[in-house]
C-alpha positions in Angstrom: 63.7 95.8 -1.2 60.0 95.4 -0.7 58.1 98.5 -0.3 55.8 96.5 1.8 58.4 95.0 4.0 56.2 95.0 7.3 54.0 92.3 5.8 55.8 88.9 6.1 55.4 86.5 3.2 51.7 86.1 2.1 50.5 83.1 0.3 47.4 84.0 -2.0 45.6 81.4 -4.2 43.9 82.3 -7.1 41.1 80.1 -7.4 37.9 79.6 -9.5 36.6 76.2 -10.5 34.9 77.6 -13.6 37.4 77.9 -16.5 37.8 81.0 -18.7 37.3 83.5 -16.2 40.9 85.2 -16.4 42.2 83.2 -13.5 45.8 82.6 -15.2 45.7 86.0 -16.7 45.0 87.5 -13.4 47.7 85.4 -11.8 50.5 86.5 -14.2 49.8 90.1 -14.5 49.0 90.5 -10.7 52.2 88.8 -10.0 54.0 91.2 -12.6 52.2 94.3 -11.1 53.2 93.6 -7.6 56.9 93.0 -8.7 56.9 96.4 -10.5 55.8 98.3 -7.4 58.6 96.8 -5.1 57.6 93.3 -4.0 59.5 90.1 -4.2 57.1 87.5 -5.8 56.9 84.1 -6.5 54.2 82.6 -8.8 53.6 78.8 -8.2 51.8 77.3 -11.3 49.7 74.5 -9.9 47.6 74.1 -13.3 48.6 71.2 -15.3 48.2 73.1 -18.4 51.1 75.3 -17.4 49.5 78.3 -19.1 51.0 80.7 -16.4 54.6 79.3 -17.0 54.0 79.8 -20.9 52.8 83.3 -20.3 55.9 84.2 -18.4 58.3 82.7 -21.1 59.1 79.6 -19.5 59.3 77.0 -22.4 58.2 73.3 -21.9 61.9 72.4 -22.2 62.8 74.6 -19.4 60.8 72.8 -16.9 63.1 70.1 -15.6 61.9 70.7 -11.9 58.4 71.6 -11.5 55.4 71.8 -9.1 54.8 68.2 -9.8 58.3 67.5 -7.7 56.9 69.6 -5.0 53.9 67.8 -4.9 55.6 64.3 -5.0 58.3 65.3 -2.5 61.3 64.9 -4.7 62.3 68.6 -4.9 62.3 71.5 -2.5 60.8 75.0 -3.4 64.3 76.5 -3.7 65.0 73.8 -6.1 62.1 74.4 -8.2 61.9 78.2 -8.3 63.0 79.7 -11.6 63.6 83.4 -12.4 61.6 85.0 -15.2 62.2 88.1 -17.5 60.4 90.2 -14.9 62.6 91.7 -12.2 61.6 90.4 -8.7 59.2 87.8 -10.0 60.2 84.2 -9.9 57.9 81.1 -10.9 57.6 77.3 -10.0 56.6 75.9 -13.5 53.9 73.4 -14.1 54.0 70.3 -16.5 51.3 68.0 -17.5 52.8 65.6 -14.9 50.7 67.0 -12.3 47.7 65.4 -14.0 48.8 62.1 -12.3 49.7 63.6 -8.8 46.3 63.2 -7.3 46.2 59.3 -7.9 50.0 59.0 -6.9 49.5 60.6 -3.4 46.0 59.6 -2.9 47.0 57.3 0.0 49.3 59.6 1.7 48.1 60.9 5.1 49.6 64.2 4.0 48.1 64.4 0.7 46.4 67.5 1.5 49.5 69.4 3.0 52.1 68.6 0.4 52.3 72.3 -1.0 52.0 73.8 2.5 54.8 72.0 3.7 57.2 72.8 0.8 56.2 76.4 1.2 56.8 76.5 5.0 59.9 74.5 4.7 61.6 77.4 2.4 60.1 80.5 4.1 61.2 79.1 7.7 64.9 79.1 6.7 64.8 82.1 4.2 61.8 84.3 3.6 62.9 85.9 0.5 59.5 86.5 -1.0 57.0 89.1 0.2 54.1 87.6 -1.9 53.6 84.0 -3.1 50.7 83.8 -5.6 49.3 80.1 -6.5 47.7 79.7 -9.8 45.1 76.8 -9.1 43.5 74.3 -11.8 39.9 75.4 -12.8 38.4 72.5 -10.5 38.0 72.0 -7.0 40.3 68.9 -6.7 43.3 67.8 -4.7 45.7 70.5 -6.3 43.3 73.1 -5.4 42.8 72.0 -2.0 46.6 71.9 -1.4 46.7 75.5 -2.4 44.0 76.4 0.0 45.7 74.5 2.7 48.9 76.4 1.9 47.3 79.9 1.6 46.5 82.6 3.7 44.0 84.2 1.4 42.0 83.3 -1.7 41.6 85.8 -4.7 38.7 85.0 -6.7 38.7 86.1 -10.5 35.1 86.6 -11.5 34.0 87.0 -15.0 31.1 89.6 -15.6 28.7 87.0 -17.0 25.3 85.5 -16.1 26.4 82.4 -14.3 29.2 84.4 -12.2 27.5 84.2 -8.8 26.4 80.6 -9.2 29.9 79.5 -9.2 31.0 81.9 -6.7 28.7 80.2 -4.1 30.2 76.9 -4.8 33.7 78.3 -4.2 33.0 80.2 -0.9 31.4 76.9 0.5 34.6 75.0 -0.4 36.6 77.9 1.1 34.4 77.8 4.4 35.0 73.9 4.6 38.7 74.1 3.8 38.7 76.7 7.0 37.0 74.6 9.3 39.1 71.5 8.5 42.5 72.1 6.7 43.4 75.8 7.3 41.8 77.9 10.1 43.6 81.0 8.9 42.3 81.0 5.3 40.3 84.0 4.4 38.7 85.5 1.3 41.3 88.1 0.1 39.2 89.6 -2.5 37.0 89.2 -5.6 38.3 90.8 -8.8 35.8 91.2 -11.7 37.4 90.4 -15.0 36.7 90.7 -18.6 34.4 93.7 -18.2 33.0 95.3 -21.3 31.3 98.5 -20.5 29.3 98.4 -23.7 27.7 95.4 -22.5 24.5 95.9 -20.4 24.6 92.5 -19.0 28.1 92.7 -17.6 27.1 95.8 -15.9 24.2 94.3 -14.3 26.2 91.3 -13.2 28.9 93.6 -11.7 26.1 95.5 -9.7 24.8 92.2 -8.5 27.9 90.9 -7.5 28.7 94.1 -5.4 25.3 94.1 -3.9 25.8 90.4 -2.7 29.4 90.5 -1.8 29.8 94.1 -0.5 33.5 95.1 0.5 34.9 91.6 -0.8 34.6 93.0 -4.2 37.8 95.1 -5.3 37.2 98.5 -6.5 39.4 97.8 -9.5 37.7 96.0 -12.3 39.6 94.3 -15.2 38.3 95.5 -18.5 38.2 93.2 -21.7 41.4 94.4 -23.5 43.0 93.1 -26.7 46.4 93.6 -25.5 45.8 91.7 -22.5 44.9 88.6 -24.6 47.8 89.2 -27.1 50.5 89.2 -24.5 50.6 85.4 -23.4 51.4 84.5 -27.2 54.6 86.4 -26.9 55.6 84.9 -23.6 55.0 88.2 -21.7 52.7 89.5 -19.1 50.7 92.6 -20.4 52.9 95.1 -18.4 56.0 94.2 -20.5 53.9 94.0 -23.6 52.2 97.2 -23.3 52.7 99.2 -20.1 50.2 101.8 -21.3 47.1 99.8 -22.2 44.1 99.8 -20.0 44.6 96.2 -19.0 48.0 97.1 -17.4 46.8 100.0 -15.6 44.0 98.0 -14.1 46.4 95.5 -12.9 48.6 97.9 -11.3 45.8 99.4 -9.4 44.6 95.9 -8.3 48.1 95.2 -7.0 48.0 98.3 -4.9 44.7 97.4 -3.4 45.9 93.9 -2.6 48.8 95.4 -0.6 46.5 97.8 1.1 44.1 94.9 2.1 47.1 93.0 3.4 48.1 96.1 5.4 44.7 96.2 7.0 44.6 92.6 7.8 47.7 92.6 9.3 46.6 95.9 11.5 43.6 94.0 12.6 45.5 90.8 13.4 48.0 92.7 15.5 45.2 94.4 17.3 43.4 91.1 18.0 
């Protein structure tokens, strides 16, 4: 049973068109942390690389039904969901077939809403998840637009490096366009700073700049650069299963708590509106 049962299923897309920022690592470990503190979580791997699936121990030969089948309409969400080794965490895995889906559905009138229909159809019958996280590809393509159309909020992993703000402005512009044209309920759930090295003066300066420019959108929790976090995917495990006590694990648990608190605040404001 969720400790957060007052919140109906929330769909959060993890997006950043820049690769190598810790997006998939954050998707895996935030999903695990949410499950660890009592949420029922589904992670939809919408990245053709399928790294979120691999990082949760789902082998390539175990992905008979995948996110591709959701997008082409040949499977329902219920059919595509698989359990993971993490209690209360399920996944819709990804395969390389997703690379071709954009071309295959390009002429369909509902091409922007395939994922939204799949998610809504399932939750309408049986809302058995409190959080659905979507790991987007590192580009602003049709797959990412489907995720943004389906989501309530966007969580942006942002590496503490020189060009961080430049890439962020492009993503925020896309989110604004999606809000105006595809999904007027979409909001920025938050920005999480990743791969932070406190010994690096530039990283500290970037963190300060992002906080100054983005204010309360930036989570208090910062994900440190941590060797245990980097090692965990090669064992098919989230870092919380690989090393619960390391700094990375503790940071993701704190982030999960902050995500929940923001969702509670969002729902309170929505109820008062």
